[in-house]
C-alpha positions as a printed Julia matrix, in Angstrom:
662×3 Matrix{Float64}:
  89.9    68.14  76.12
  86.38   67.3   74.54
  84.99   68.62  71.15
  81.28   69.18  71.62
  79.96   70.45  68.43
  81.25   71.41  65.16
  78.92   73.75  62.87
  79.54   74.54  59.29
  78.06   77.35  57.5
  78.68   77.63  53.53
  82.1    75.85  54.14
  83.45   73.68  51.17
  80.45   71.52  49.83
  78.42   72.24  52.92
  75.77   74.7   51.96
  73.66   76.74  54.56
  74.25   76.09  58.21
  74.83   72.43  59.5
  75.43   71.45  62.9
  77.31   68.13  64.17
  76.96   66.99  67.83
  80.35   65.68  68.67
  79.53   65.23  72.29
  80.3    61.53  73.37
  77.89   61.59  76.28
  74.68   59.81  75.6
  73.21   60.91  78.7
  74.02   62.43  82.08
  75.91   59.48  83.42
  76.95   57.39  80.3
  79.27   58.02  77.49
  80.57   56.23  74.58
  83.93   57.1   72.83
  83.03   57.04  69.09
  81.52   59.52  66.92
  81.15   57.93  63.41
  80.58   59.8   60.43
  80.15   57.99  57.05
  80.83   59.59  53.58
  81.89   58.42  50.45
  85.21   59.66  48.63
  84.96   63.25  47.99
  81.88   63.74  50.14
  83.4    66.24  52.52
  84.92   64.02  55.12
  88.44   65.63  54.82
  86.69   69.13  55.06
  85.58   68.15  58.47
  89.11   67.59  59.68
  90.02   70.68  57.89
  87.47   72.65  59.48
  88.67   71.49  62.9
  92.22   72.33  62.26
  91.07   75.87  60.85
  89.03   76.75  63.62
  91.76   76.0   66.39
  94.83   77.4   64.59
  93.48   79.78  61.56
  96.44   80.75  59.28
  98.71   78.44  60.96
  96.52   75.14  60.18
  98.02   72.38  58.16
  94.91   71.83  55.98
  95.1    68.92  53.54
  93.84   71.24  50.36
  95.83   74.34  51.2
  99.21   73.22  49.52
 101.1    76.16  48.69
  98.31   78.82  48.79
  98.27   82.16  50.92
  95.88   82.29  53.79
  93.63   84.55  51.49
  93.46   82.25  48.66
  92.85   79.38  51.04
  89.91   81.08  52.62
  88.47   82.0   49.16
  88.8    78.35  48.18
  86.9    77.18  51.31
  83.93   79.41  50.32
  80.96   77.44  49.05
  80.61   78.06  45.24
  76.77   78.15  45.39
  76.38   81.03  47.78
  76.01   85.03  47.3
  79.73   86.26  47.44
  78.86   88.72  50.17
  77.21   86.04  52.4
  79.28   84.7   55.38
  81.19   81.72  55.52
  81.42   80.5   59.24
  82.79   77.54  61.31
  82.39   77.04  64.9
  84.04   74.82  67.15
  82.75   74.17  70.92
  85.09   72.36  73.12
  85.36   71.68  76.85
  88.53   71.18  78.87
  89.57   71.44  82.56
  91.1    74.8   83.83
  91.76   75.47  87.52
  90.18   72.01  88.2
  86.8    73.18  86.69
  85.41   72.25  83.37
  85.31   75.32  80.96
  83.47   75.56  77.52
  84.81   77.81  74.83
  83.32   78.17  71.2
  85.67   79.17  68.58
  84.13   81.1   65.65
  85.92   81.91  62.49
  84.06   83.72  59.76
  84.97   85.46  56.45
  83.4    86.25  53.02
  84.66   85.78  49.6
  87.98   87.85  49.22
  88.13   88.62  52.82
  89.46   91.99  54.29
  93.33   92.03  54.72
  93.04   88.35  53.51
  92.11   87.32  57.08
  89.1    85.95  59.01
  87.13   87.31  62.04
  88.08   85.19  65.12
  86.04   85.08  68.2
  85.9    83.16  71.48
  82.47   82.69  73.05
  82.75   81.63  76.85
  80.58   79.87  79.2
  78.78   83.13  80.01
  77.97   83.8   76.41
  80.34   86.7   76.27
  83.3    87.55  73.94
  86.54   87.48  76.04
  88.56   89.88  73.8
  91.8    89.36  75.93
  91.62   85.67  74.8
  91.17   86.54  71.14
  94.08   88.58  71.27
  96.42   85.62  72.65
  94.49   82.72  71.2
  97.66   81.39  69.59
  99.45   81.06  72.66
  96.5    79.78  74.49
  95.65   76.82  72.14
  99.44   75.86  72.13
  99.04   75.11  75.89
  95.87   72.81  75.07
  96.65   71.07  71.75
 100.07   72.16  70.31
 100.03   72.61  66.59
 103.39   70.5   66.37
 101.44   67.46  68.07
  98.06   68.0   66.42
  99.09   65.48  63.46
  99.5    62.71  65.89
  95.81   63.12  67.12
  94.09   64.38  64.15
  95.35   62.32  61.43
  94.2    60.45  58.29
  94.91   57.09  56.49
  97.27   58.53  54.09
  99.45   59.68  57.19
  99.41   56.12  58.49
 100.25   54.62  55.22
 103.23   56.97  54.84
 104.56   56.42  58.47
 103.99   52.61  58.03
 106.14   52.62  54.76
 109.01   54.6   55.53
 112.06   53.43  57.72
 112.51   56.8   59.67
 109.39   59.02  60.35
 109.19   62.16  58.1
 110.12   65.5   59.75
 106.96   66.77  60.51
 106.26   63.59  62.56
 109.83   63.72  64.41
 109.11   67.31  65.31
 105.78   66.25  66.63
 107.31   63.4   68.67
 110.05   65.7   70.16
 107.38   68.3   71.07
 105.04   65.33  72.5
 107.87   64.09  74.74
 109.14   67.35  76.0
 112.48   66.8   74.22
 112.47   70.12  72.43
 112.58   71.95  75.88
 116.25   71.07  76.27
 117.01   71.91  72.6
 115.47   75.24  73.04
 117.54   76.05  76.34
 120.71   75.08  74.47
 120.16   77.46  71.84
 119.02   80.27  74.21
 122.33   79.64  75.84
 124.17   79.98  72.6
 122.47   83.38  71.89
 123.22   84.53  75.58
 126.93   83.62  75.22
 127.21   85.44  71.9
 125.36   88.38  73.15
 127.98   88.65  76.26
 130.96   88.13  73.93
 129.63   90.86  71.9
 129.26   93.21  74.86
 132.74   92.47  76.27
 134.31   92.9   72.79
 132.57   96.29  72.23
 132.94   97.8   75.59
 134.41  101.13  75.42
 136.31  102.95  78.14
 134.31  104.1   81.09
 133.82  107.56  82.06
 136.22  109.29  84.33
 134.75  108.93  87.78
 136.27  111.84  89.46
 135.04  114.21  86.51
 131.58  113.06  87.1
 131.54  113.61  90.86
 133.09  117.09  90.27
 130.45  117.93  87.85
 127.84  116.55  90.12
 129.13  118.82  93.14
 128.95  121.99  90.95
 125.48  121.16  90.01
 124.32  120.48  93.37
 125.77  123.73  94.58
 123.9   125.4   91.56
 120.67  123.84  92.55
 121.0   124.98  96.34
 121.51  128.57  95.02
 118.76  128.81  92.63
 116.56  127.17  95.23
 117.3   130.07  97.54
 116.66  132.54  94.79
 113.36  130.82  93.81
 112.51  131.2   97.69
 113.18  134.9   97.62
 111.0   135.38  94.46
 108.2   133.66  95.95
 108.19  135.91  99.17
 108.59  138.81  96.57
 105.39  137.65  94.65
 103.48  137.32  97.74
 104.29  140.63  98.97
 103.42  142.31  95.53
 100.14  140.34  95.3
  99.57  141.95  98.79
 100.04  145.3   97.56
  98.12  144.72  94.51
  95.04  143.5   96.69
  95.26  146.84  98.71
  95.16  148.91  95.53
  92.28  147.03  94.21
  90.56  147.6   97.66
  91.37  151.49  97.55
  90.02  151.52  93.73
  86.71  150.19  95.01
  86.34  151.96  98.42
  87.09  155.54  96.93
  84.64  155.03  93.94
  87.06  153.94  91.23
  84.95  150.98  90.19
  81.78  153.37  90.4
  83.58  155.84  88.15
  84.65  153.22  85.68
  80.92  152.11  85.46
  79.68  155.75  85.27
  78.54  155.55  81.69
  76.81  152.45  82.41
  75.03  154.08  85.4
  73.96  157.09  83.51
  72.75  154.96  80.7
  70.63  152.97  83.02
  69.26  156.18  84.56
  68.44  157.31  81.26
  66.31  154.48  80.46
  64.56  154.43  83.81
  63.33  157.95  83.07
  62.03  156.96  79.66
  60.06  154.22  81.35
  58.79  156.66  84.01
  57.49  158.89  81.06
  55.8   155.93  79.48
  54.14  155.07  82.8
  52.98  158.66  83.09
  51.63  158.89  79.5
  49.55  155.61  80.17
  48.15  157.51  83.33
  47.15  160.37  81.16
  45.27  158.23  78.74
  43.3   156.68  81.85
  42.45  160.17  83.05
  41.3   161.02  79.31
  38.65  158.25  79.9
  36.23  157.1   82.47
  38.63  157.55  85.3
  37.36  160.99  86.32
  33.91  159.65  87.15
  35.8   157.78  90.25
  35.28  161.21  91.74
  31.47  160.75  92.0
  30.99  157.22  92.94
  27.94  157.81  95.1
  26.19  159.48  92.69
  26.77  156.65  90.11
  25.55  154.15  92.55
  22.33  156.08  93.43
  21.67  156.57  89.75
  22.12  152.87  89.3
  19.98  151.93  92.1
  17.0   154.49  90.96
  17.02  153.29  87.46
  16.6   149.7   88.82
  14.04  150.72  91.16
  11.93  152.52  88.23
  12.57  149.44  85.83
  10.96  147.34  88.3
   7.91  149.7   88.88
   7.35  149.89  85.24
   7.46  146.23  84.79
   4.79  145.74  87.73
   2.44  148.39  86.23
   2.34  146.53  82.83
   1.94  143.15  84.6
  -0.95  144.81  86.69
  -2.87  146.47  83.46
  -2.49  143.13  81.73
  -4.43  141.37  84.67
  -7.0   144.1   84.84
  -7.62  143.49  81.08
  -7.97  139.84  81.66
 -10.55  140.27  84.33
 -12.58  142.68  82.15
 -12.75  140.1   79.61
 -13.96  137.34  82.08
 -16.6   139.63  83.26
 -17.91  140.26  79.99
 -18.08  136.62  79.12
 -19.81  135.95  82.53
 -22.48  138.53  81.5
 -23.26  136.56  78.47
 -23.81  133.18  80.06
 -26.7   132.61  82.54
 -25.0   133.66  85.64
 -27.12  136.01  87.9
 -25.92  139.62  88.03
 -25.37  139.1   91.92
 -22.88  136.38  91.23
 -21.11  138.44  88.64
 -20.96  141.36  91.13
 -19.24  139.06  93.71
 -16.82  138.02  91.29
 -16.0   141.57  90.1
 -15.46  142.5   93.79
 -13.02  139.52  94.32
 -11.04  140.19  91.33
 -10.5   143.78  92.35
  -9.44  142.99  95.86
  -7.11  140.44  94.57
  -5.41  142.86  92.27
  -4.96  145.57  94.88
  -3.88  143.03  97.26
  -1.44  141.54  94.93
   0.41  144.99  94.0
  -0.24  146.77  97.28
   3.81  146.16  98.2
   4.78  147.5   95.08
   2.81  151.04  95.0
   5.3   153.57  93.87
   5.81  156.04  97.01
   7.61  158.79  95.01
   7.11  159.77  91.54
   9.61  158.52  88.92
  12.28  161.25  88.23
  15.17  159.36  86.56
  12.87  157.92  83.5
  15.83  155.76  81.85
  15.2   153.14  79.35
  16.8   149.56  79.03
  19.54  150.66  76.93
  20.64  153.64  79.19
  20.74  151.48  82.3
  22.93  148.75  80.2
  25.58  151.57  79.48
  25.34  152.89  83.09
  26.28  149.25  84.13
  29.12  149.01  81.52
  30.41  152.25  82.72
  30.64  151.43  86.39
  32.6   148.03  85.44
  34.92  149.84  83.2
  35.78  152.35  85.77
  36.41  149.51  88.31
  39.16  148.03  85.71
  40.37  151.74  85.38
  40.97  152.33  88.9
  42.86  149.01  89.42
  45.01  149.99  86.42
  45.7   153.39  87.8
  46.95  151.67  91.14
  49.15  149.6   89.2
  50.56  152.3   87.12
  51.2   154.44  90.33
  53.17  151.56  92.01
  55.31  150.99  89.04
  55.94  154.91  88.94
  56.99  154.87  92.51
  59.3   151.88  92.12
  60.99  153.62  88.92
  61.31  156.72  90.79
  63.11  154.84  93.75
  65.34  153.27  91.48
  66.34  156.48  89.64
  67.23  157.93  93.01
  69.4   155.02  93.97
  71.31  155.2   90.46
  71.52  159.2   91.28
  73.28  158.4   94.59
  75.74  155.76  93.1
  76.65  158.47  90.58
  77.11  160.97  93.11
  79.44  158.83  94.93
  81.77  158.16  91.99
  85.34  159.61  91.89
  86.19  162.69  90.19
  87.79  161.9   86.75
  91.3   163.14  87.82
  90.9   160.78  91.17
  89.63  157.84  89.09
  92.84  158.21  86.82
  95.11  158.17  90.01
  93.21  155.16  91.37
  93.44  153.26  88.23
  97.19  153.87  87.46
  98.08  152.64  90.82
  96.27  149.54  90.53
  97.54  148.83  87.0
 101.1   149.51  88.31
 100.7   146.86  90.92
  99.18  144.41  88.56
 102.14  144.96  86.4
 104.86  144.33  89.18
 103.12  140.91  90.13
 103.12  139.87  86.56
 106.88  140.65  86.19
 107.48  138.96  89.54
 105.52  136.05  88.49
 107.55  135.54  85.25
 110.79  135.8   87.05
 109.71  133.27  89.65
 108.6   130.78  86.54
 111.91  131.21  84.94
 113.9   130.3   88.09
 111.66  127.42  88.73
 112.26  125.99  85.16
 115.88  126.6   85.83
 115.9   124.62  88.83
 113.83  121.82  87.36
 116.59  121.64  84.45
 119.22  121.49  87.1
 117.31  118.73  88.97
 117.04  116.9   85.61
 120.84  117.24  85.11
 121.87  116.19  88.48
 119.59  112.91  88.07
 121.41  112.17  84.87
 124.78  112.68  86.46
 123.92  110.33  89.08
 122.86  107.7   86.7
 126.24  108.19  84.85
 127.95  107.62  88.26
 125.78  104.64  89.1
 126.16  103.29  85.42
 129.81  103.42  85.83
 129.59  100.98  88.94
 126.82   98.88  87.19
 129.23   98.53  84.06
 132.05   97.31  86.04
 129.8    94.7   87.69
 127.96   93.79  84.24
 131.56   93.25  82.89
 132.66   90.95  85.59
 129.29   89.06  85.21
 129.43   88.91  81.44
 132.94   87.14  81.68
 131.51   84.79  84.49
 128.58   83.78  82.11
 130.87   83.13  79.13
 133.35   81.02  81.4
 130.37   79.25  82.72
 128.56   78.55  79.49
 130.41   75.49  78.57
 129.89   73.95  81.6
 126.18   74.39  81.41
 126.03   73.18  77.71
 127.83   70.01  78.8
 125.43   69.41  81.66
 122.64   70.21  79.31
 123.83   67.73  76.66
 123.85   64.9   79.39
 120.4    65.86  80.74
 118.92   65.86  77.11
 120.4    62.31  76.68
 119.22   60.95  79.85
 115.74   62.76  79.26
 115.5    61.21  75.84
 116.47   57.71  77.01
 114.03   57.71  79.72
 110.94   58.87  77.57
 111.96   56.63  74.77
 112.1    53.63  77.24
 108.78   54.36  78.32
 107.57   55.0   74.89
 109.0    51.57  73.58
 107.21   49.62  75.86
 103.96   51.48  75.17
 104.42   50.94  71.52
 105.28   47.34  71.93
 102.12   46.75  74.17
  99.94   48.57  71.77
 101.28   46.74  68.79
 100.85   43.3   70.46
  97.38   44.32  71.51
  96.41   45.06  67.92
  98.22   42.17  66.27
  96.86   38.75  65.97
 100.43   37.09  65.86
 101.65   37.36  69.5
 104.81   35.82  68.74
 105.92   38.1   66.09
 107.6    40.65  68.04
 109.21   40.44  71.52
 110.98   43.95  71.93
 110.66   47.31  70.23
 113.43   49.96  70.37
 113.42   53.54  69.1
 116.35   55.23  67.68
 117.2    58.27  69.64
 117.84   60.77  66.75
 115.94   59.5   64.1
 113.01   58.06  66.04
 112.65   54.95  63.62
 111.36   51.65  65.19
 113.51   48.66  65.52
 111.66   45.02  65.97
 113.21   42.07  67.74
 111.78   38.59  68.05
 111.74   36.15  71.12
 115.31   35.25  70.29
 116.64   38.82  70.13
 117.24   38.85  66.45
 116.01   41.85  64.34
 112.78   41.58  62.56
 113.33   43.54  59.09
 110.27   45.8   58.63
 109.85   44.5   55.09
 108.89   41.12  56.58
 105.55   42.89  57.82
 102.8    42.73  55.64
 101.04   45.88  54.59
  98.4    45.61  57.36
 101.08   44.91  59.98
 102.74   47.83  59.0
  99.82   50.02  59.31
  98.98   48.38  62.88
 102.63   49.39  63.76
 102.22   52.8   62.98
  98.81   53.05  64.52
 100.55   51.36  67.77
 103.29   54.04  67.38
 100.54   56.78  67.42
  98.73   55.29  70.26
 101.81   54.93  72.38
 102.8    58.49  72.02
  99.58   59.76  73.16
  99.66   57.53  76.09
 103.26   58.65  76.82
 102.5    62.31  76.3
  99.99   62.57  79.17
  97.9    64.76  77.12
  93.93   63.87  77.41
  93.12   64.91  73.85
  90.44   63.72  71.27
  91.41   61.46  68.62
  90.27   62.21  65.02
  91.1    59.63  62.25
  90.19   60.02  58.5
  90.11   56.95  56.24
  91.0    54.95  59.07
  91.3    51.28  57.89
  93.16   51.66  54.69
  94.52   48.42  53.44
  93.91   46.3   56.16
  92.83   42.67  55.82
  89.59   41.32  57.58
  91.53   40.06  60.76
  93.58   43.07  61.18
  90.65   45.29  60.45
  88.65   43.33  63.01
  91.37   43.94  65.86
  91.54   47.62  64.96
  87.68   47.78  65.43
  87.41   45.84  68.49
  90.42   46.95  70.28
  91.84   50.34  69.27
  88.86   52.55  68.1
  86.8    51.98  71.66
  90.18   52.45  73.66
  92.29   55.08  71.44
  91.07   57.98  73.57
  88.16   59.25  75.6
  86.55   60.57  72.09
  87.45   59.04  68.89
  85.78   60.57  65.66
  85.89   58.33  62.73
  85.41   59.51  59.07
  85.09   56.43  57.23
  83.73   55.13  53.64
  81.4    52.37  53.31
  84.36   49.89  52.6
  86.33   50.87  55.73
  83.67   50.37  58.42
  81.25   48.22  56.81
  78.38   46.58  58.01
  80.0    43.9   59.76
  82.31   46.13  61.5
  79.6    49.12  62.28
  77.27   46.19  64.11
  80.43   45.0   65.93
  80.95   48.65  67.53
  77.31   48.93  68.04
  77.03   45.43  69.97
  79.91   46.78  72.06
  78.13   49.93  72.79
  81.18   51.93  71.57
  79.36   54.51  69.34
  77.62   57.63  70.79
  76.44   59.18  67.66
  76.41   58.43  63.73
  75.94   60.71  60.76
  75.84   60.27  57.24
  77.33   62.8   54.89
  74.99   62.69  51.82
  76.81   64.07  48.66
  74.86   65.1   45.7
  77.25   64.93  42.79
  74.83   67.03  40.41
  74.91   70.17  42.96
  78.39   69.06  44.5
  76.65   69.71  47.79
  76.91   67.52  51.12
  74.26   67.53  53.78
  74.68   65.93  57.09
  72.0    63.27  58.05
  71.88   62.69  62.0
  71.38   59.31  63.3
  72.06   57.41  60.2
  74.94   55.48  58.7
  75.32   53.22  55.47
  73.5    50.61  57.18
């Protein structure tokens, strides 16, 4: 498991949105384990640890500042005091782990506002495909327990005060003891023993409270009677089914006769007569429209030839009149020309020739337009225009008359059809007989179906009753078997408990032997006095550490310096992490405490680069100082550095990337 990114938005002293890259990879091929974050006391280091815990565990998180607060009050306490109360507070933790032999990334998002609804935050899980897997949100507590169980989280996410407390106490505190048991898998045996006790108590209660079983013969007799009733009812249901089919056939025959003999038409007589009256009224409207056409220009359609002859004669006389006017105008113009020629110096002979030419020209020009017959119509322009309009209007009236005639014909055919339908309708007394016969057949079908449904329900009830009796008969046998099984479980439980006790003891010894060796190796690796301790043992009940020198004599813990005790506590945590087999990140707040320079140097050079594949250090300037940070840089152990810049005037912290105190 690797933490890749932590995002804080209006969380604690972190105002606005601030992103911290926790990825230990510096490029695609190389990585360095340490993520170093520097900050002064009260500057927000512990808040970062709380943010990681809160993102992973929510209401179950063991945060440093929560105390006895309810989850709702704790969330309110975490909201930045400088923001709008309705603004979101949000933490995001992006991490990667191996699932089904493939790297999987999840972004855990928790958001809330001041005085959150129902006293809870909103949880979301963003997967690799940027989708929100709702199913994972619903089981998140169970899912994270498989990756980083809450019980052991304090062994990987710890602070200097926790190390100090562990170093000074002869026996680890209960929270550490529980974490150790969970880390080593010892709680499985205890849980199995408790579950076994619960099972035994339950079986004892079942045996003690078991009542007399029902009489088997009585159940079988009742079941036999129920099965006979079921068979009789089934036969009756089949008879009713045949009866319903016969009555439905009679109903269909009555309906067919009702239709064929005019019953349906008689039932619809009023509607047919109403339609007939409607069609008659429509015909009267069409005829009225025909009368209006006949009162207008339509009668002139009787003399179409005379109208066309008058139109042609009028156009001919109009053209002749126009030609005569133009001829008179030309003659007047020619006369003016001759008068002018007589006034100028032109000989009379030439004038005469010109006059002769003009007369011939006019005669030849109008020779084709000479009126053969005398005009007799003598119509003016307005009269001819009225005649044209009359002929055009007459054409429209003829078309309208044709349409009206076609409509009139269709309406008359529809009336004839309706009359024939009315004539085919049955007489009133015949219609009454047909209708009564149909209603009788319908009522018989309804009654038969009701009887069929009653018997069918009775059959279903018998089927349910028979099934219940069969279950009782089966339960009778099952109860006997369960009774014997319960007695067997009770008698075998003691043997299982003894076996489980032996298994637990051997498992504890096996795990602790390995843990003792790892803690000793880690302690000697961190300690500059290689001859101080030769062997370390761990008590199987209290998990307290016992140290022995080369001669096998105990080394009292009070003989160790404060720094050596802290190194022993760190070695204990380091050994636990190795034995557990969990490949998890390690986050340490205030890591160096009261260590002297030599012990501090050993921790910086040996523990921090090797504690895990990812080590998040939250330090002040006096813990990992200039010398220590230069050592880590020279050893290429630091992947990223951050400075938590705290402004005391605004009580806000800003994360500065690629920067430390030095």
